[in-house]
C-alpha positions in Angstrom: 0.0 0.0 0.0 1.4 3.4 -1.0 -0.8 5.7 1.0 -3.4 5.8 3.7 -6.6 7.5 2.5 -7.8 9.7 5.3 -10.7 11.3 3.5 -12.2 11.7 0.1 -15.1 13.4 -1.7 -16.4 12.7 -5.1 -17.7 15.7 -7.1 -19.6 15.6 -10.4 -16.4 16.2 -12.5 -13.5 15.7 -10.1 -12.5 14.4 -6.7 -10.5 15.4 -3.6 -8.3 13.1 -1.5 -6.6 13.5 1.8 -3.8 10.9 1.9 -0.8 10.1 4.1 2.2 8.8 2.2 4.0 5.7 3.4 7.2 6.4 1.4 8.8 9.4 -0.3 7.4 9.1 -3.8 4.1 7.4 -2.7 1.7 10.1 -3.6 2.8 10.6 -7.2 2.8 6.8 -7.7 -0.6 6.4 -6.1 -2.1 9.2 -8.2 -0.6 7.7 -11.4 -2.0 4.3 -10.7 -5.4 5.7 -9.6 -5.9 7.9 -12.6 -4.5 5.5 -15.2 -6.5 2.6 -13.8 -9.7 4.5 -13.7 -9.2 5.8 -17.2 -8.6 2.3 -18.5 -11.7 1.0 -16.8 -13.9 3.9 -18.0 -12.6 3.8 -21.6 -13.2 0.0 -21.8 -16.7 0.3 -20.3 -17.8 3.1 -22.6 -15.8 2.0 -25.7 -13.7 5.1 -25.9 -10.1 6.1 -25.7 -8.0 8.9 -24.4 -7.4 10.8 -21.2 -10.2 11.5 -18.7 -8.5 14.1 -16.6 -7.1 17.4 -17.7 -3.6 18.2 -16.4 -1.7 16.7 -13.5 -3.0 16.4 -10.0 -2.5 19.3 -7.7 -0.9 18.7 -4.3 -2.1 20.7 -1.3 1.5 21.4 -0.5 1.6 23.4 -3.8 -1.5 25.2 -2.7 -0.1 25.9 0.8 2.9 27.6 -0.8 0.6 29.9 -2.7 -1.4 30.9 0.4 1.4 30.7 2.9 -0.2 28.3 5.4 1.6 25.5 7.2 0.8 21.9 6.6 0.0 21.4 10.3 -2.7 24.0 10.1 -4.4 22.2 7.2 -4.0 18.8 8.9 -5.6 20.1 12.1 -8.5 21.5 10.1 -9.3 18.2 8.5 -8.6 16.0 11.5 -10.3 17.9 14.3 
């Protein structure tokens, strides 16, 4: 197992995940497997091909840098 999934929400056209990595590169590997696996399933089910998701996933750490919050503040918000 690459990550522990702490929370998730499914939206009509995207999803949000809160995960805890179990190793250094775990999140990027997990996201690659999740997105590629789902795309393969969806494309086979609906007889189509191509990407389902636009662009790469966005990490909350990237977002934190933009708004200048500490990861511990976000963790506390989700886990309280």
